[in-house]
N, C-alpha and C positions, 0 to 999 in steps of 0.2 A: 504493500500500500504506500502511496506517495503522501508526503506531508502537505504539499502545496500543489495546486494546479494553476497554470497560467494559460489564459485564453486570449488569443490575439492573432496578429498577422505573421505569416512566414513569407519572406520575400526574396527576390533577387534584385539588388540595388545597383544602380550606376550613379556614382557620386564623383563630383569634381570640386576640389577646393584649391586655394592658392598653392597648395603643397603637393598636388598630384591628382590622380584620377584612378578609380577602380571601376571595372565593368562587370555587371551581373555577379556581384559578390553577395555572400550570405547576409541577410538582413531581416527586418520585421520586428514588430514590438514584442511578440511572444518569444522570439529567439533571444533577443538581448536580455529580456527580463528573466527568462529561464536560465540562461548561462550565468547571469549575475547571482540569482538565487541559489544555484547549485553549489556555490561556495559554502553554503550553510545548511541546506536542506535537500531532501529528496523531492524532486520536482517532476510533475507530469505536464507535458505541453499539449495544448489543444489548438489545432489549426488545420489548414488545408493547403496542399500543394498540387501541382500538376505532374503529368508523366515526365516532364522535362526537368524536374528537380533533381540535382545531382545526388547520387547515393552517398558520396563522401561527406555531404553536409549532415545527412542523417546519422552517419557513423560518428561524426564529431559530437553531435548532441548526446548520443549514447555513451561515448567515451567520457563525457563530462558528467555522467550519471543522470542525465535527463531521460525520463521514460517517454517513449514515443508512441505508446498505444493510442493516444488521442490525436495523433497526427494522421489525417486522412489524405490518401493519395488518389487523386482523380485521374483515371486513365484516359479520359476523353477531354482533357483540358490542359491549359498552361498555367504556370505559377504566376501569382501576383508580382508585378514589377513596378518599381519607382525609380525615376531618374530625376536628379536635381543637382544643385550646386550651391556653394557658399562663397561669398566674397570675404573681405577681411573682417566684417562683422559676423562672427561665427555663431551669433545667437539667432540669425535669420537664415532659414533654409529657403531656397527658391526652387519650386517644382517646375520641371521641364515637361515631364510626361508621367502619367499614371495609367497602368493597365490592370484593371481589377482581375480579369480572367476568371479563374475558379472561385475567387473570393466573392464575386458578384452574387453567387447563389449559396454561399456558405451559411448553414444554420446548424451548428454542431449538436450531435448526440453524444453526451458525456459517457465514456466507458463506465460500466458498473463499478469497476475497481477504483475509480476516481471519486465516486459520489459521496464517500465518507471522509474525504479530505477535509481537514479542519481549517485550512487556509486557502483562499481563492483570490487570485488577482485577475480582474477583468480589464485587460489592457485596452487601449484605444480601439474601439470598433462600434458598430451600430448599437445604440442602447437597447433596441428590441432584441438583438442577439444576446446582449449582456443579461437581460431579464430572463430570456429562455434558459441560459446557463444557470442563473441563480435559482430558478425554480426546479432544476434537476438535482441540485445539491441537497443532501439530507440534513445535516446539522452542523454547518460550518461555524467555527469559532470566530473567524474574522474574514470579512469580505472587503476588498479594496478595489476601487475602479478608477480608471483614467478616461479622459475624453478629449475632444478637440473642437475647434471653432466650427467646423462643418456640421457637427451634430447639434451644437448650440443653435445654429441658424436653421437647420432643416428638420430637427426632431426634438424640439425643446420639451414638449409635453412628455414624451417617452423618457427623455433624459432626466427630467425632474422626478419622475416616478422611480427611476433607478437610483438616483442619489438618495432618496428617502429610505431606501432599503439597506444601503451599505454602511459599514463601520468606518471606513476611511475613504475620502474622496481626494483625488489627486488631479491638479490642473497646472498649467503654466500661468504666468502672471497676466499675459494678454487675454487668455480665456477667462480667468477669474474676473478681470475688469469688464470683459464683454458680457459675461453672464449676469452680473449684477448692475451693469451700467454705472460703474463708479471707478474713479482713478485710484481709490484708496484700497490697498491690499489688506489692511487690517480689517476694514469694514467687510470686505469680500470674504475673508476667512471666517469671521464671526457669523456672517450670513449663511455660509455653508453649514455650520454647526446648527443653526436654527432650523435647517431642513431635516435634521435627523442624525447625520453621522456623528460618531464620537470624536473624530479627528479629521482635520483638513490639512492638506499639504499644498502649498503654492510654490512651484519651482521657478527659480529666477535665473536659470542658465548659469553663466560663469559667476554670477553674484550669489549663488547659494540657494537656500530654500527656507521657507517659513513653515513651521508646524503649529497648528492651532488645536488646542483641546479646551475643554470647558473652563479649566482653571488657569491656563497660561498661553503665552505665545513664545515660541522658541525660534531663534534666528540662527541658522548655521551658515557660515561663509562658504564660498566656493574655494576649492583648493587652488592656490596660485601656481599655474602651470607655465613653464617657459615656452613650451611648444604645444599648441593645439593644432592637431593635424586634421581631424574629422570628428565633429560632435554628433554625427548621426547615431541615434540609439542611446545617447547619454541619459536622457530622461527615463527611458525604459530600463536602462542598467541601474539607475538610481532606485527606481520602483522595485526591481527584483532584489536588489541588495537590502532594501528596507524590509520588505515582507519576508524575505528569506531569513533575516536575522530574527524577526518576531516568531517565525515558525520554528526556528532552532531552539529558542529560549522559552517559548510559551508564556512570555511575560508581557502583558499589555499595559504595564505601568507607564506613567508619564516619563519617568526617568529612562526606562528602557526604550521607549519610542524615540527619545532624543538620541540615544545611542544608535538606533536603527537608521535615523536620518544621516548620521555621520558615516556609518558603514556604507549606506547607499551612495553618499557623496564621494567616498573614497573610491568605490568601484567605478562610478561614473567618470571620475577624473582620469583613471587609467584608460577607460574606453576612448576618451577624446584624444589620446596620445598617438593613435594610429588609425588606419582605415578599417572599416567593418569591425569584425571581432578579433582582429589580429592580436591586439594587446590582451584581450580577455582570454585568449587561448592559452596564454602562458603564465599569467599571474598566479601566485600561490596564496594560501591563507596567510602566510607570514607577510607577504607583500601588503595585503589588505590591512592586517593589524598594525603593521609599521606605519602605514599612511594614516590610519585612525589615530595613532599616537602623535603623529605630526600635526593633525588637526587640533589635538589638545594643546600642543605647544603654541599654535597660531593664535588661539583665542584666550590663552592664559595671560592674566594681568594682575 
């Protein structure tokens, strides 16, 4: 049995930054989150790919301890693809092309072996799909969800119903401002809590993250990197590290959630140092804990 399931996209990405380009490399929200979480917990990935998806990518997931029973392979379709680029402002991705392919009709059936998982991360996808997955789970201890501006604009009613169900909601700062029509992130974070979640996290890219609970607001800095090569998947890596640590410890206290934010930030910072999952392929638990300690030094005064 897996401790945590991650539901989201599995993709082949083509990405260009000022520091190079990769073509049809492994990507997708479920992949980044699963690999990040696998540093702490036993993860099951739920997603869909086409017949063209390279076998060595599936082998890589399995080698990292990610269970792939929930990864559906469609023999009559092609894998989801995203093509984009970054300029020197690495906080802003520019989309050149998106091909949904098999993702367009994806509505997952959760394997029976996954339905007793205590931790669930609903990565960025259609909120109606997120709700479908939520209803298939038996008694999860913690459910976290992510979203994006597209769903805020096109399926707000469904998104609101989903936010009301989850324990932790995760957005970036632009999405939080858009959702509540406010420039103030503190107000936005508190407003998410008013909808039902026990915690809300607002990602601020290279500037860190804010964690809101009923009793406090915690601000974690971004790790100061000398070389940011490709930030694709950094937010998903953060999310995976966060919920992976919670699944490992089983501790939902405010103090441990703060630790989880820093562990997530540490993994996300490694992710941004190279294209695709190249950096996450090789980092160890010692690397992660060392960077966690460096975060402590950064904020100590």
